[in-house]
C-alpha positions as CSV (number, residue, x, y, z in Angstrom):
1,X,-34.3,1.8,-6.3
2,X,-30.8,1.3,-5.1
3,X,-27.8,2.6,-6.8
4,X,-24.1,1.5,-6.8
5,X,-21.0,3.1,-8.6
6,X,-17.5,2.6,-9.0
7,X,-15.3,5.2,-7.1
8,X,-11.3,4.3,-6.7
9,X,-12.0,0.7,-7.4
10,X,-14.5,0.4,-4.7
11,X,-18.2,-0.2,-5.2
12,X,-20.1,2.8,-3.4
13,X,-23.6,2.6,-2.2
14,X,-26.4,1.8,-2.1
15,X,-28.0,5.3,-2.6
16,X,-31.3,6.4,-3.6
17,X,-32.4,7.7,-7.0
18,X,-32.3,11.4,-5.3
19,X,-28.7,11.0,-4.2
20,X,-27.7,9.5,-7.3
21,X,-29.0,12.5,-9.1
22,X,-27.3,14.9,-7.0
23,X,-23.9,13.3,-7.2
24,X,-24.2,13.4,-11.0
25,X,-24.8,17.0,-10.8
26,X,-21.9,17.5,-8.5
27,X,-19.8,15.8,-11.1
28,X,-18.9,12.8,-8.8
29,X,-20.6,10.5,-11.1
30,X,-19.1,11.2,-14.6
31,X,-19.9,9.6,-18.1
32,X,-17.3,7.2,-17.6
33,X,-18.2,6.1,-14.3
34,X,-19.4,2.5,-13.8
35,X,-22.8,2.2,-12.3
36,X,-25.1,-0.6,-11.3
37,X,-28.9,-0.7,-9.9
38,X,-30.9,-3.6,-9.2
39,X,-32.3,-5.3,-12.0
40,X,-29.2,-4.7,-14.3
41,X,-27.4,-7.9,-15.4
42,X,-24.0,-6.0,-15.1
43,X,-22.1,-2.7,-14.7
44,X,-22.2,-0.3,-17.2
45,X,-20.9,3.1,-17.8
46,X,-23.2,6.1,-16.8
47,X,-23.0,7.6,-20.4
48,X,-24.0,4.1,-21.8
49,X,-27.0,3.9,-19.4
50,X,-28.0,7.2,-20.7
51,X,-27.7,6.2,-24.1
52,X,-30.0,3.5,-23.5
53,X,-32.8,5.7,-21.8
54,X,-34.8,5.9,-25.0
55,X,-34.4,2.1,-26.0
56,X,-36.4,-0.9,-24.5
57,X,-35.0,-2.2,-21.2
58,X,-32.9,-5.3,-21.2
59,X,-34.8,-8.4,-20.8
60,X,-35.4,-9.7,-17.2
61,X,-33.2,-12.4,-15.4
62,X,-34.3,-15.8,-15.4
63,X,-37.0,-16.6,-12.7
64,X,-35.4,-17.4,-9.5
65,X,-31.9,-16.2,-10.4
66,X,-30.5,-13.6,-7.9
67,X,-28.3,-11.0,-9.7
68,X,-24.9,-10.7,-8.4
69,X,-24.5,-7.9,-6.1
70,X,-21.9,-5.3,-6.6
71,X,-19.8,-6.2,-3.6
72,X,-19.2,-9.6,-4.9
73,X,-18.9,-8.9,-8.6
74,X,-15.7,-7.8,-10.0
75,X,-16.2,-4.5,-12.0
76,X,-15.1,-4.7,-15.5
77,X,-13.0,-1.9,-16.9
78,X,-11.2,-1.3,-13.7
79,X,-7.7,-2.8,-13.1
80,X,-6.1,-3.5,-10.0
81,X,-9.0,-5.4,-8.0
82,X,-7.8,-9.0,-7.4
83,X,-11.0,-11.7,-7.9
84,X,-13.1,-11.9,-4.8
85,X,-11.2,-9.3,-2.9
86,X,-12.3,-5.6,-2.0
87,X,-10.6,-2.8,-0.3
88,X,-10.5,-1.6,3.1
89,X,-11.9,1.8,3.0
90,X,-9.1,3.1,5.7
91,X,-5.9,1.5,4.9
92,X,-6.9,0.8,1.2
93,X,-5.5,-2.5,1.3
94,X,-7.1,-5.7,-0.3
95,X,-8.7,-8.4,1.5
96,X,-11.0,-11.4,1.1
97,X,-14.4,-10.1,1.3
98,X,-15.4,-12.3,4.0
99,X,-12.7,-10.9,6.1
100,X,-13.9,-7.2,5.7
101,X,-16.5,-5.8,8.2
102,X,-19.6,-3.8,6.6
103,X,-19.9,-0.7,8.9
104,X,-22.4,2.2,7.8
105,X,-22.2,0.9,4.1
106,X,-18.5,0.7,4.1
107,X,-16.0,-2.2,4.1
108,X,-13.1,-1.9,6.7
109,X,-10.7,-4.6,7.7
110,X,-10.4,-5.6,11.4
111,X,-7.4,-3.6,12.2
112,X,-8.9,-0.5,11.0
113,X,-12.4,-1.1,12.7
114,X,-11.5,0.9,16.0
115,X,-10.3,4.2,13.8
116,X,-13.3,3.8,11.4
117,X,-15.8,3.5,14.4
118,X,-14.1,6.7,15.9
119,X,-14.7,8.6,12.7
120,X,-18.1,7.6,12.8
121,X,-18.7,9.0,16.2
122,X,-17.3,12.2,14.9
123,X,-19.5,12.4,11.9
124,X,-17.0,11.1,9.4
125,X,-18.5,8.3,7.4
126,X,-15.5,7.6,5.2
127,X,-11.8,7.8,5.8
128,X,-11.0,10.1,2.8
129,X,-14.3,12.2,3.9
130,X,-17.4,13.2,2.0
131,X,-17.2,13.2,-1.7
132,X,-16.8,16.9,-2.5
133,X,-16.5,18.1,1.0
134,X,-13.6,18.6,3.2
135,X,-14.7,17.2,6.4
136,X,-17.4,15.2,7.8
137,X,-20.5,13.9,5.9
138,X,-22.9,16.7,5.4
139,X,-20.3,19.3,7.0
140,X,-17.9,20.6,4.2
141,X,-16.3,23.0,6.9
142,X,-15.6,20.1,9.3
143,X,-16.9,19.9,12.6
144,X,-13.7,19.1,15.0
145,X,-11.9,21.8,17.0
146,X,-8.0,21.9,16.6
147,X,-7.8,21.1,20.3
148,X,-9.7,17.9,19.8
149,X,-7.2,17.0,17.1
150,X,-4.2,17.5,19.4
151,X,-5.9,14.8,21.8
152,X,-6.8,12.4,19.1
153,X,-4.9,9.0,19.1
154,X,-3.4,8.1,15.4
155,X,-0.4,6.1,14.1
156,X,2.0,7.1,11.2
157,X,2.1,3.7,9.3
158,X,4.7,4.7,6.9
159,X,5.1,1.6,4.7
160,X,1.2,1.1,4.5
161,X,0.8,4.8,3.4
162,X,3.3,4.2,0.6
163,X,1.7,1.2,-0.3
164,X,-1.6,2.7,-0.5
165,X,-0.2,5.7,-2.5
166,X,1.0,3.2,-5.0
167,X,-2.5,1.4,-5.2
168,X,-4.1,4.6,-5.9
169,X,-1.6,5.6,-8.5
170,X,-2.2,2.4,-10.3
171,X,-6.2,3.4,-10.1
172,X,-5.6,6.5,-12.1
173,X,-2.0,7.2,-13.3
174,X,-3.1,9.7,-15.8
175,X,-4.6,12.2,-13.3
176,X,-2.1,11.7,-10.2
177,X,1.4,11.3,-12.2
178,X,0.6,14.0,-14.8
179,X,-0.3,16.5,-12.2
180,X,2.7,15.9,-10.5
181,X,5.0,16.1,-13.9
182,X,3.1,19.3,-14.6
183,X,4.2,20.9,-11.1
184,X,7.7,19.6,-11.6
185,X,8.0,21.0,-15.0
186,X,6.7,24.6,-14.1
187,X,8.8,24.7,-11.0
188,X,11.9,23.7,-13.1
189,X,11.2,26.4,-15.8
190,X,10.5,28.9,-13.1
191,X,14.1,28.1,-11.5
192,X,15.8,28.2,-14.8
193,X,14.1,31.6,-15.7
194,X,14.9,33.3,-12.5
195,X,18.6,32.0,-12.6
196,X,19.1,34.8,-15.6
197,X,18.9,37.5,-13.0
198,X,22.0,36.4,-11.3
199,X,23.9,38.5,-13.7
200,X,22.4,41.4,-11.9
201,X,24.9,42.3,-8.8
202,X,23.1,41.8,-5.7
203,X,19.7,42.2,-6.6
204,X,19.9,39.4,-9.1
205,X,20.8,37.0,-6.4
206,X,18.0,37.8,-4.0
207,X,15.5,37.3,-7.3
208,X,17.0,34.0,-8.3
209,X,16.8,32.8,-4.8
210,X,13.7,34.4,-3.4
211,X,11.3,34.0,-6.2
212,X,11.6,30.2,-6.3
213,X,11.2,30.3,-2.7
214,X,8.0,32.2,-2.8
215,X,6.5,30.3,-5.7
216,X,7.2,26.8,-3.7
217,X,4.0,27.3,-1.7
218,X,1.4,27.9,-4.4
219,X,2.7,25.2,-6.5
220,X,3.1,22.6,-3.9
221,X,-0.1,23.8,-2.2
222,X,-2.1,23.4,-5.6
223,X,-0.9,19.7,-6.0
224,X,-1.9,19.0,-2.3
225,X,-5.3,20.5,-3.0
226,X,-5.7,18.4,-6.0
227,X,-4.8,15.2,-4.4
228,X,-7.0,16.0,-1.6
229,X,-10.0,16.6,-3.9
230,X,-9.3,13.6,-5.9
231,X,-9.1,11.4,-2.5
232,X,-12.3,13.0,-1.6
233,X,-13.9,11.9,-4.5
234,X,-14.4,15.6,-6.1
235,X,-13.7,15.6,-10.0
236,X,-10.1,16.8,-10.8
237,X,-8.0,17.4,-13.9
238,X,-4.0,17.7,-14.0
239,X,-4.3,21.2,-14.7
240,X,-5.9,21.5,-11.2
241,X,-2.4,21.8,-9.8
242,X,-2.3,25.5,-10.7
243,X,-5.3,26.4,-8.3
244,X,-2.8,27.9,-6.0
245,X,-1.8,30.7,-8.4
246,X,-5.0,32.4,-7.4
247,X,-6.5,34.6,-4.6
248,X,-4.7,32.6,-1.9
249,X,-1.1,33.2,-3.8
250,X,0.3,35.0,-1.3
251,X,-1.0,33.2,1.8
252,X,0.1,30.0,0.4
253,X,3.6,31.7,-0.5
254,X,4.1,32.6,2.9
255,X,3.0,29.3,4.2
256,X,6.0,27.9,2.7
257,X,8.5,30.8,2.8
258,X,8.2,31.6,6.7
259,X,8.8,28.0,7.9
260,X,11.6,27.7,5.5
261,X,13.2,31.0,6.6
262,X,13.0,30.3,10.4
263,X,14.3,26.7,9.7
264,X,17.4,28.3,7.9
265,X,18.0,31.0,11.1
266,X,18.8,27.9,13.1
267,X,22.4,28.3,11.4
268,X,23.0,31.9,12.2
269,X,24.7,30.9,15.4
270,X,26.9,28.5,13.7
271,X,27.7,31.4,11.1
272,X,28.5,34.0,13.8
273,X,30.5,31.6,15.4
274,X,32.7,30.8,12.4
275,X,33.1,34.4,11.7
276,X,34.1,35.5,15.2
277,X,36.5,32.3,15.6
278,X,37.7,33.1,12.1
279,X,38.6,36.7,13.3
280,X,40.4,35.3,16.3
281,X,42.5,32.8,14.3
282,X,43.6,35.7,12.0
283,X,44.9,37.6,15.0
284,X,46.8,34.8,16.0
285,X,48.1,34.4,12.7
286,X,49.5,38.1,12.2
287,X,53.0,38.9,13.2
288,X,51.8,40.9,16.3
289,X,49.7,38.0,17.5
290,X,52.4,35.8,18.0
291,X,54.0,34.7,14.6
292,X,53.1,33.5,11.2
293,X,52.5,29.9,12.0
294,X,49.1,28.9,13.2
295,X,49.3,26.8,16.5
296,X,47.7,23.2,16.0
297,X,45.6,23.4,19.3
298,X,43.8,26.5,18.3
299,X,43.0,25.4,14.8
300,X,41.5,22.2,16.2
301,X,39.5,24.0,18.6
302,X,38.1,26.2,16.1
303,X,37.4,23.6,13.4
304,X,35.5,21.3,16.2
305,X,33.8,24.5,17.6
306,X,32.4,25.4,13.8
307,X,31.4,21.6,13.4
308,X,29.5,21.5,16.7
309,X,27.7,24.8,16.1
310,X,26.4,23.6,12.6
311,X,25.7,20.2,13.9
312,X,23.4,21.7,16.7
313,X,21.9,24.2,14.1
314,X,20.8,21.0,11.7
315,X,19.4,19.2,14.4
316,X,17.1,22.1,15.4
317,X,16.2,22.7,11.9
318,X,15.3,18.8,11.5
319,X,13.1,19.3,14.4
320,X,11.5,22.3,13.1
321,X,10.8,20.8,9.7
322,X,9.3,17.7,10.9
323,X,7.3,19.7,13.5
324,X,6.0,22.1,10.8
325,X,5.4,19.7,8.1
326,X,1.5,20.1,8.0
327,X,1.5,23.8,7.9
328,X,1.2,24.3,4.0
329,X,-1.6,21.6,3.9
330,X,-3.5,23.1,6.7
331,X,-3.1,26.6,5.3
332,X,-4.4,25.5,1.6
333,X,-7.1,23.1,2.8
334,X,-8.4,24.4,6.1
335,X,-7.7,28.2,5.7
336,X,-5.7,28.5,8.8
337,X,-3.3,31.3,9.3
338,X,0.2,30.6,9.5
339,X,0.9,30.9,13.2
340,X,-2.2,28.8,14.0
341,X,-1.1,26.4,11.4
342,X,2.3,26.1,12.7
343,X,1.2,25.6,16.4
344,X,-1.2,23.0,15.4
345,X,1.1,21.1,13.5
346,X,3.9,21.2,16.0
347,X,1.4,19.8,18.9
348,X,0.1,17.4,16.6
349,X,3.3,15.9,15.4
350,X,4.9,16.1,18.9
351,X,2.6,13.1,19.7
352,X,4.7,10.9,17.2
353,X,7.5,12.7,16.4
354,X,9.8,9.9,15.6
355,X,7.3,8.2,13.4
356,X,6.9,11.4,11.5
357,X,10.6,11.7,11.0
358,X,10.7,8.0,9.6
359,X,7.8,8.9,7.2
360,X,9.8,11.8,5.9
361,X,12.9,9.7,5.5
362,X,11.2,7.2,3.7
363,X,9.5,9.2,1.4
364,X,12.5,11.1,0.8
365,X,14.4,8.1,-0.2
366,X,11.4,7.1,-2.6
367,X,11.8,10.6,-4.0
368,X,15.5,10.3,-4.4
369,X,15.2,6.9,-6.1
370,X,13.8,8.6,-9.2
371,X,16.7,10.7,-9.6
372,X,18.9,7.5,-10.0
373,X,16.9,6.3,-12.8
374,X,18.3,8.3,-15.4
375,X,16.9,11.5,-13.3
376,X,13.4,11.2,-15.3
377,X,12.1,8.5,-12.5
378,X,11.4,11.6,-10.3
379,X,8.8,12.4,-12.3
380,X,6.7,9.5,-10.9
381,X,8.6,8.9,-7.4
382,X,8.1,12.7,-6.3
383,X,4.5,12.7,-7.1
384,X,4.1,9.2,-5.3
385,X,5.8,10.5,-2.2
386,X,3.7,13.6,-2.0
387,X,0.5,11.5,-2.3
388,X,1.7,9.6,0.6
389,X,2.0,12.8,2.6
390,X,-1.8,13.6,1.5
391,X,-2.9,10.3,2.8
392,X,-1.0,10.9,6.2
393,X,-2.5,14.3,6.5
394,X,-6.1,13.1,5.6
395,X,-5.6,10.4,8.4
396,X,-4.5,12.5,10.9
397,X,-6.6,15.9,10.5
398,X,-9.9,14.2,9.2
399,X,-13.0,16.2,9.8
400,X,-10.9,19.2,11.2
401,X,-13.0,22.6,11.2
402,X,-12.2,25.0,8.2
403,X,-11.5,28.7,8.9
404,X,-12.9,29.4,5.5
405,X,-15.9,31.7,5.9
406,X,-19.1,30.1,5.3
């Protein structure tokens, strides 16, 4: 008997009775999941089908009638699927069903066919990975080595990723948005609580600045893990965003703190130049240095020098920030060490640095738009931008081997 079930607005199947039972046990198929099998007149929730198990079966269809297949029939109860259309399993965009290609039980568009065929060769049977897994189908630890990842061809379609993120949020806003809102509220509360320590001389400043910096990794890492698990078909709840506050707290904290600190060090030369030049200007302004009036030429040179040194520091910081954008998800998801994650992220980003920079700018603009919507819009736009980043990470690193002990 072949079963189908609805996952992320897309019929999944066919699967056997044994596979269906396994996915029920794993929590992939939940009581509210819509299911269909051969002989059933329509899609029903799994809980309803269970309750009907002791009742007489529904009357068979008329002789000669062909039941509608899950691919062609719209799924009742799920919004956002245009009539007669289905989603590409790679880019998540909607197409007419006749324009999609069926490969290994999944429907993909013509543009995504080469990417999906490559994934099939690498043992990954769907773009988002195996339900409940973190890599290829049947390989929860992944099978692709980092060196292979650095040689893999990929693109960063920023606009398409944002569009796909919006579609995912439309499908399940209660989980994705609420998870992001919880994280933001907790981060704000922690920032407000640590700000009280500013009344303590010297030590208070380090606490009020250092504590939020250390907590940034576990909080954002927990959100990324929650989104990744949801994307891969694992059952999640909004409170899963706090999974970073566990055994991996310090590892996630360092995964965010170390790259951030190294990026800030780019401004040290500019600060030193400004201090030394300031002392030089002070010497000129003293009576023993030539009078009380500051010459215009040395002042101009001083201002230009400081501006150039800080501009160079800003350029270098931008380069490092973009190059290390995958460090936190690699540590959180693949259990990489910080040094290895920084190296792999830099090598992967170097292949399409400007595309990654444009992606960060675009998602930053989207997140900032929420600030102008009475300030509360960020509760939606910021999680949306983060989910787009998760989609990009999954696209680039799908099937990557994990460093987690087996």
